[in-house]
C-alpha positions as a Markdown table, in Angstrom:
| # | Residue | x | y | z |
|---|---|---|---|---|
| 1 | Met | -12.5 | -4.5 | 8.3 |
| 2 | Ser | -8.9 | -4.1 | 7.1 |
| 3 | Pro | -6.9 | -7.4 | 7.5 |
| 4 | Thr | -3.2 | -7.1 | 7.6 |
| 5 | Val | -1.5 | -9.0 | 4.8 |
| 6 | Phe | 2.0 | -8.6 | 6.4 |
| 7 | Arg | 4.4 | -6.2 | 8.1 |
| 8 | Glu | 7.9 | -5.5 | 6.9 |
| 9 | Ser | 10.5 | -2.8 | 8.0 |
| 10 | Gly | 7.9 | -0.7 | 9.8 |
| 11 | Phe | 5.3 | -0.9 | 7.0 |
| 12 | Arg | 1.9 | -2.5 | 7.3 |
| 13 | Phe | 0.3 | -3.9 | 4.1 |
| 14 | Tyr | -3.4 | -4.3 | 4.3 |
| 15 | Phe | -6.7 | -4.1 | 2.4 |
| 16 | Phe | -10.3 | -3.2 | 3.0 |
| 17 | Ser | -12.7 | -6.1 | 2.4 |
| 18 | Arg | -15.5 | -4.0 | 1.0 |
| 19 | Glu | -13.7 | -1.4 | -1.0 |
| 20 | Glu | -13.6 | -1.1 | -4.8 |
| 21 | Ser | -13.2 | -4.1 | -7.0 |
| 22 | Trp | -9.9 | -3.3 | -8.6 |
| 23 | Met | -7.1 | -5.3 | -6.9 |
| 24 | His | -5.0 | -3.0 | -4.8 |
| 25 | Ile | -3.2 | -2.9 | -1.4 |
| 26 | His | -2.7 | -0.1 | 1.1 |
| 27 | Val | 0.7 | 0.5 | 2.8 |
| 28 | His | 1.0 | 2.4 | 6.1 |
| 29 | Ser | 3.9 | 3.6 | 8.2 |
| 30 | Glu | 4.5 | 6.2 | 10.8 |
| 31 | Lys | 5.5 | 8.7 | 8.0 |
| 32 | Gly | 2.5 | 8.2 | 5.8 |
| 33 | Glu | 0.5 | 5.8 | 3.6 |
| 34 | Ala | 0.0 | 4.9 | 0.0 |
| 35 | Lys | -2.3 | 2.8 | -2.2 |
| 36 | Phe | -1.0 | 0.6 | -5.0 |
| 37 | Trp | -2.9 | -1.1 | -7.8 |
| 38 | Ile | -1.6 | -4.7 | -8.1 |
| 39 | Glu | -3.2 | -5.6 | -11.4 |
| 40 | Pro | -2.5 | -5.6 | -14.3 |
| 41 | Gln | 0.9 | -4.4 | -12.8 |
| 42 | Ile | 2.1 | -2.7 | -9.6 |
| 43 | Glu | 1.4 | 1.0 | -9.9 |
| 44 | Leu | 1.1 | 3.8 | -7.4 |
| 45 | Ala | -2.5 | 5.0 | -7.1 |
| 46 | Gln | -2.2 | 7.5 | -4.2 |
| 47 | Asn | 0.5 | 8.7 | -1.8 |
| 48 | Tyr | 0.1 | 10.6 | 1.4 |
| 49 | Gly | 3.5 | 11.4 | 2.9 |
| 50 | Leu | 5.8 | 8.6 | 1.9 |
| 51 | Ser | 9.1 | 9.6 | 0.3 |
| 52 | Asp | 10.3 | 8.4 | -3.2 |
| 53 | Thr | 12.7 | 6.0 | -1.4 |
| 54 | Glu | 10.0 | 4.5 | 0.7 |
| 55 | Leu | 7.7 | 4.2 | -2.3 |
| 56 | Asn | 10.4 | 2.4 | -4.2 |
| 57 | Leu | 11.0 | 0.1 | -1.3 |
| 58 | Val | 7.4 | -1.0 | -0.8 |
| 59 | Gly | 6.3 | -0.9 | -4.5 |
| 60 | Ser | 9.0 | -3.2 | -5.8 |
């Protein structure tokens, strides 16, 4: 199960309910996807195809 938290500018922000315990969020668009840690601060964990501009947009 991967509930959508919200959608913005072509990006879908979601999480997996039974994934690892560290707080994080996944971001998906038609160009790629990324995973961000959200504690203790927002930090890129993985990126698959998003540009630096897109990462800055969704990670801020």
